VEXRO-692758 format. One record per residue (C-alpha): residue in one letter; x, y, z; residue number from 1. Coordinates in steps of 0.5 Angstrom, whole numbers, plus 2048, in hexadecimal, padded with zeros to 3 digits. Each point is the difference from the previous one (the first is absolute). Last residue first. Example, Ala and Ser with C-alpha at 12.3 -4.5 7.8 and 13.67 -1.06 7.14 Angstrom:
# VEXRO-692758
   residu     X     Y     Z   num
        S   81B   7FE   80E     2
        A   7FE   7F9   802     1
# end
This chain:
# VEXRO-692758
   residu     X     Y     Z   num
        X   8DE   8E2   901   313
        X   801   7FF   7F8   312
        X   7FC   7F9   7FE   311
        X   7FD   803   7FA   310
        X   804   7FB   7FB   309
        X   803   806   7FC   308
        X   801   804   807   307
        X   805   7FB   802   306
        X   803   7FF   7FA   305
        X   801   807   800   304
        X   803   800   807   303
        X   805   7FB   7FE   302
        X   802   803   7FA   301
        X   802   806   805   300
        X   803   7FB   805   299
        X   804   7FD   7FA   298
        X   804   806   7FE   297
        X   7FC   804   7F9   296
        X   804   803   7FB   295
        X   806   7FB   7FE   294
        X   7FB   7FA   802   293
        X   7FB   802   7FA   292
        X   7F9   7FD   802   291
        X   7FC   7FD   7FB   290
        X   7F8   7FE   801   289
        X   7FF   7F9   7FC   288
        X   7F9   7FF   7FD   287
        X   803   803   7F9   286
        X   804   7F9   800   285
        X   804   801   7F9   284
        X   805   804   805   283
        X   801   7FA   804   282
        X   803   7FC   7FA   281
        X   805   805   7FC   280
        X   802   802   808   279
        X   802   7F8   801   278
        X   803   7FF   7F9   277
        X   805   806   801   276
        X   801   7FD   807   275
        X   802   7FA   7FD   274
        X   805   804   7FB   273
        X   803   803   806   272
        X   801   7FA   803   271
        X   804   7FD   7FA   270
        X   804   806   7FF   269
        X   802   800   807   268
        X   802   7F8   800   267
        X   804   801   7FA   266
        X   804   805   803   265
        X   801   7FC   807   264
        X   802   7FA   7FC   263
        X   805   804   7FC   262
        X   803   803   806   261
        X   801   7F9   803   260
        X   803   7FE   7F9   259
        X   7FE   7FB   7FB   258
        X   7FF   7F9   7FE   257
        X   804   7FE   807   256
        X   7FA   7FA   802   255
        X   7FF   805   806   254
        X   7FF   806   7FB   253
        X   7FB   7FC   7FC   252
        X   7FC   7FE   806   251
        X   800   807   802   250
        X   7FD   803   7F9   249
        X   7FB   7FA   800   248
        X   7FE   801   807   247
        X   7FF   807   800   246
        X   7F9   801   7FF   245
        X   7FC   7FA   802   244
        X   7FE   7FC   7FA   243
        X   804   7F9   803   242
        X   7FA   800   804   241
        X   7FB   7FF   7FB   240
        X   804   7FA   7FC   239
        X   801   7FD   806   238
        X   806   7FF   804   237
        X   804   7F9   7FF   236
        X   805   802   807   235
        X   807   802   800   234
        X   7FF   806   7FC   233
        X   7FB   803   806   232
        X   806   7FF   805   231
        X   805   804   7FC   230
        X   7FA   805   7FE   229
        X   7FF   801   808   228
        X   808   801   801   227
        X   801   805   7FB   226
        X   7FA   804   802   225
        X   803   800   808   224
        X   800   807   800   223
        X   804   806   7FD   222
        X   7FE   7FD   7FA   221
        X   7F9   802   801   220
        X   802   806   802   219
        X   803   802   7F9   218
        X   7F9   7FD   7FD   217
        X   7FC   805   805   216
        X   804   806   7FF   215
        X   7FF   7FF   7F8   214
        X   7F9   7FF   801   213
        X   7FF   806   804   212
        X   803   804   7FA   211
        X   7FC   7FD   7FB   210
        X   7FA   802   804   209
        X   802   807   801   208
        X   802   800   7F8   207
        X   7F9   7FE   7FE   206
        X   7FD   805   805   205
        X   7FB   7FD   805   204
        X   7FB   7FB   801   203
        X   7FC   7FD   805   202
        X   7FA   7FD   7FF   201
        X   7F9   7FF   804   200
        X   7FA   7FB   7FE   199
        X   7FA   800   805   198
        X   7FB   7FA   7FF   197
        X   7F9   800   803   196
        X   7FF   7F8   801   195
        X   7FC   7FB   7FD   194
        X   800   801   7F8   193
        X   807   804   800   192
        X   803   7FA   804   191
        X   7FF   7FC   7F9   190
        X   7FA   7FD   7FC   189
        X   801   7FD   7F9   188
        X   7FA   801   7FC   187
        X   801   806   7FC   186
        X   807   7FD   7FF   185
        X   7FD   7FA   7FC   184
        X   7FB   804   7FC   183
        X   806   805   7FE   182
        X   805   7F9   7FE   181
        X   7FA   7FE   7FC   180
        X   7FD   7F9   801   179
        X   800   7FA   7FB   178
        X   805   7FE   805   177
        X   806   7FD   7FC   176
        X   7FF   804   7F9   175
        X   7FE   806   805   174
        X   806   800   805   173
        X   805   7FF   7F9   172
        X   7FD   806   7FD   171
        X   801   804   806   170
        X   807   7FD   801   169
        X   801   801   7F8   168
        X   7FF   808   802   167
        X   804   800   806   166
        X   806   7FD   7FC   165
        X   7FF   804   7FA   164
        X   801   807   803   163
        X   800   804   7FA   162
        X   7F9   802   7FF   161
        X   800   802   808   160
        X   7FB   7FD   805   159
        X   7FB   803   804   158
        X   7FB   802   7FA   157
        X   801   7F8   7FD   156
        X   7FE   7FE   807   155
        X   7FA   804   800   154
        X   7FE   7FE   7F9   153
        X   800   7F8   801   152
        X   7FF   7FC   7FA   151
        X   800   805   7FA   150
        X   805   804   803   149
        X   805   7FA   801   148
        X   7FF   7FF   7F9   147
        X   802   807   7FF   146
        X   806   7FF   805   145
        X   803   7FA   7FB   144
        X   7FF   805   7FA   143
        X   804   805   804   142
        X   806   7FB   801   141
        X   802   7FF   7F9   140
        X   7FD   7FB   7FB   139
        X   805   7FB   7FE   138
        X   804   800   806   137
        X   7FB   801   804   136
        X   7FB   7FA   7FD   135
        X   807   7FC   802   134
        X   800   802   807   133
        X   7F9   7FF   801   132
        X   801   7F9   7FD   131
        X   806   7FF   805   130
        X   7FB   802   806   129
        X   7FB   7FC   7FE   128
        X   805   7FA   800   127
        X   803   802   807   126
        X   7F9   800   803   125
        X   802   804   807   124
        X   7FC   7FE   806   123
        X   7F9   803   801   122
        X   7FE   806   804   121
        X   7FD   7FF   807   120
        X   7FF   808   801   119
        X   804   803   806   118
        X   7FE   805   804   117
        X   800   808   800   116
        X   803   802   807   115
        X   804   7FA   801   114
        X   802   7FE   7F9   113
        X   801   807   7FE   112
        X   805   801   806   111
        X   804   7FA   7FF   110
        X   800   802   7F8   109
        X   803   806   803   108
        X   805   7FD   804   107
        X   803   807   804   106
        X   7FE   7FE   807   105
        X   7FC   802   806   104
        X   7F9   7FD   802   103
        X   7FD   804   806   102
        X   7FB   7FC   804   101
        X   7FC   803   805   100
        X   800   7FC   806    99
        X   7F9   7FE   804    98
        X   802   7F9   801    97
        X   7FA   7FE   7FB    96
        X   803   805   7FB    95
        X   807   7FD   801    94
        X   7FE   7F9   7FF    93
        X   7FC   802   7F9    92
        X   807   803   7FE    91
        X   804   7FA   801    90
        X   7FB   7FC   7FC    89
        X   800   805   7FA    88
        X   808   800   800    87
        X   800   7F9   800    86
        X   7FC   7FF   7FA    85
        X   803   806   7FD    84
        X   807   7FE   801    83
        X   7FF   7F8   7FD    82
        X   7FD   803   7FA    81
        X   805   805   7FF    80
        X   805   7FA   800    79
        X   806   7FE   804    78
        X   804   7FA   7FE    77
        X   804   7FC   805    76
        X   808   800   801    75
        X   7FF   806   803    74
        X   7FD   7FD   806    73
        X   7FA   805   802    72
        X   7FF   804   807    71
        X   805   805   800    70
        X   7FA   806   7FF    69
        X   7F9   7FE   7FE    68
        X   7FD   804   807    67
        X   803   805   804    66
        X   7FE   802   808    65
        X   802   807   801    64
        X   806   803   805    63
        X   803   7F9   800    62
        X   800   7FF   7F9    61
        X   804   807   7FF    60
        X   805   7FD   805    59
        X   801   7FA   7FC    58
        X   801   803   7F9    57
        X   7FB   802   7FB    56
        X   802   7FC   7FA    55
        X   805   803   7FB    54
        X   7FF   7FA   7FB    53
        X   807   7FF   7FF    52
        X   802   801   808    51
        X   7FA   7FC   802    50
        X   801   7FA   7FB    49
        X   801   7FA   805    48
        X   7F8   7FF   801    47
        X   7FC   802   7FA    46
        X   7FA   804   800    45
        X   804   807   7FF    44
        X   801   7FE   7F9    43
        X   7F8   800   7FD    42
        X   7FF   806   804    41
        X   7FA   803   803    40
        X   801   7FF   807    39
        X   7FA   7FF   805    38
        X   801   806   805    37
        X   7FC   801   807    36
        X   7FC   806   802    35
        X   7FE   803   807    34
        X   7FF   807   7FB    33
        X   806   804   803    32
        X   805   7FA   801    31
        X   7FE   7FD   7F8    30
        X   801   807   7FD    29
        X   808   800   804    28
        X   801   7F9   7FD    27
        X   7FD   802   7FA    26
        X   804   806   7FE    25
        X   807   7FD   802    24
        X   7FE   7FA   7FB    23
        X   7FE   804   7FA    22
        X   806   805   800    21
        X   801   801   7F9    20
        X   805   7FB   7FF    19
        X   7FC   7FB   7FB    18
        X   7FB   803   7FD    17
        X   7F9   801   803    16
        X   7FB   7FD   804    15
        X   7FC   801   806    14
        X   7F9   7FD   801    13
        X   7FB   801   805    12
        X   7FA   7FB   801    11
        X   7FA   803   803    10
        X   7FA   7FC   803     9
        X   7FA   801   7FD     8
        X   7FA   802   804     7
        X   7FF   806   7FB     6
        X   807   802   802     5
        X   803   7FD   805     4
        X   807   803   804     3
        X   7FD   804   806     2
        X   805   802   805     1
# end
């Protein structure tokens, strides 16, 4: 099966909202294409959080080699920069061994950092940010947006005039480096500059996604999720690990602050909101080819993907 274009190795991404079926599809796809899977999930990387993070189980990992799942102590912080560095190294190794890298997950920022790269941005300048807040209170966000437009028209064109946080950050970068954010981004290299990147996403009707989320949450509570959170709460887990969906809600139940049914309900709501944010993020990327799981079975989707990468036998 030919999996190269113009001499560049192909790297496949399977993205989309939680509960859309990414894990199941990616395992079947990896089997078809002689691939291996890299988890692009900010929570599946942690040890002892397999239920909360909905990491692929051992039987799935026995079928196909997976990376960046259950390898980090939950007491440690995890960052997009750390993920990117590790994933790039793993992808390079896969390609050398003749495997097809398949990056799977719903962490949009992690996908973007890997595909497009991360530019070395300066740290926060709290004094400058405070002065910008005062400027906004006196003159409004649109006036600040006009200041940015004079310095960096391209960045201003991509940032809404009311998005104060991003406007201030773009100005902060220019003040600290003397270079515009657009210029810094243009000099940043990601996987797209090395490999032939193909990004595919799963989606479906919102009510179907929410239905799947509800079923998933119920199944989690049928399993050892309460014990998992009970073990985690005894550790001084990191800020990033605490952000895993369901931890806060279940912890409140374990502390007696609300009922089990309330914990389930709150977890379903927070997961729905997360799925909505994921869809919003990925829909902004016009490079993505979308598949509706309510209309196409996995086998049909895999056939289309194989054809897209010009590797169908």
